C-alpha positions in Angstrom: -153.4 -178.6 92.3 -154.0 -181.0 95.1 -156.9 -179.3 96.7 -157.6 -182.3 98.6 -154.2 -183.0 100.3 -152.3 -181.6 103.1 -149.9 -182.3 105.9 -150.3 -182.8 109.7 -146.7 -182.2 111.0 -145.4 -182.6 114.5 -141.9 -181.0 114.9 -139.8 -181.6 118.0 -136.4 -180.6 119.3 -135.4 -183.4 121.4 -132.1 -184.8 123.1 -130.8 -187.6 121.0 -130.9 -189.8 124.0 -134.6 -189.5 124.5 -135.9 -189.7 120.9 -137.5 -193.0 121.5 -139.5 -191.7 124.6 -140.2 -188.5 123.1 -141.7 -190.4 120.2 -143.8 -192.6 122.4 -145.1 -189.5 124.2 -146.1 -187.8 120.9 -147.7 -190.8 119.6 -149.8 -191.2 123.0 -150.9 -187.7 122.6 -152.0 -188.2 119.2 -153.8 -191.2 119.9 -155.7 -189.5 123.0 -156.8 -186.9 120.3 -158.1 -189.7 118.5 -159.8 -191.2 121.3 -161.1 -188.4 123.4 -162.8 -185.2 122.8 -160.5 -182.2 123.8 -161.9 -180.3 126.6 -163.8 -176.9 125.9 -160.9 -174.8 127.7 -158.1 -176.5 125.8 -160.1 -176.1 122.4 -160.9 -172.3 123.1 -157.0 -171.7 123.9 -156.0 -173.3 120.7 -158.5 -171.5 118.6 -157.4 -168.2 120.1 -153.6 -169.2 119.6 -154.2 -169.9 116.0 -156.3 -166.8 115.4 -153.6 -164.7 116.8 -150.8 -166.4 115.1 -153.1 -165.8 111.6 -153.4 -162.2 112.4 -149.7 -161.6 113.2 -148.7 -163.5 110.1 -151.2 -161.4 108.0 -150.0 -158.1 109.5 -147.3 -157.5 106.6 -149.0 -156.6 103.5 -147.0 -158.6 101.1 -147.6 -161.9 103.2 -151.3 -161.0 103.0 -151.3 -160.7 99.3 -149.2 -164.0 99.1 -151.8 -165.8 101.3 -154.6 -164.3 99.2 -152.8 -165.5 96.0 -152.3 -168.9 97.2 -155.8 -169.4 98.3 -157.0 -168.0 94.9 -154.9 -170.5 93.0 -155.8 -173.4 95.2 -159.6 -172.5 95.8 -160.1 -170.4 92.6 -161.4 -167.6 95.1 -160.2 -165.2 97.8 -160.3 -166.5 101.3 -160.1 -163.7 103.7 -158.8 -163.7 107.2 -162.3 -162.9 108.4 -163.9 -166.1 106.8 -161.1 -168.4 108.1 -161.6 -166.9 111.9 -165.3 -167.5 111.6 -164.6 -170.9 110.6 -162.1 -171.6 113.3 -164.4 -170.2 116.0 -167.0 -172.9 114.7 -164.9 -175.9 115.1 -166.2 -178.3 117.9 -164.5 -181.1 119.9 -166.2 -183.5 118.0 -165.0 -182.1 114.7 -161.3 -182.5 115.9 -162.1 -186.3 116.9 -163.7 -187.0 113.7 -160.7 -185.4 111.7 -158.1 -187.0 113.8 -159.5 -190.5 113.2 -159.6 -189.8 109.6 -155.8 -188.7 109.2 -154.0 -190.1 112.1 -153.8 -193.6 110.8 -150.7 -196.1 110.9 -150.6 -196.1 107.1 -150.1 -192.4 106.9 -147.2 -192.1 109.4 -143.9 -190.9 108.3 -141.0 -190.1 110.5 -137.9 -188.1 109.7 -135.0 -187.8 112.1 -132.0 -185.5 112.1 -128.9 -186.5 114.3 -127.2 -189.5 115.4 -129.2 -192.6 116.1 -128.2 -196.1 117.3 -129.4 -199.1 115.6 -131.0 -200.5 118.6 -132.9 -197.1 118.9 -133.7 -197.5 115.4 -135.2 -200.8 115.9 -137.1 -199.6 119.0 -138.6 -196.4 117.3 -139.8 -198.5 114.2 -141.7 -201.2 116.7 -143.2 -198.3 118.4 -144.3 -196.2 115.1 -148.1 -197.0 115.4 -151.0 -195.5 117.2 
């Protein structure tokens, strides 16, 4: 199993005519996460959102059992929601900045687009695909 791997994914539904502009904005935001610490209010909002989503996802008994099983297979132990929540609450802005600098690197960038795209837009996007 790949215990030390993962994926950081950004999904966006974008008007085909604004793909290049949207990509530029997304990359700018990711670069900002690398360069600046997230403010305390935004970090707390993100933590609460994540915790809320986790709790909703684990309300269903079958989903909770699947989650525990996946954790056991990959970690060789059960990782309970309470432990995850405790860990999430301990995350600091500096932790995010350090991790962002570790994973958000040009060599790790990939892009998948679905929909019509003009050749000139492809070239422009390829040129901008970096932090």
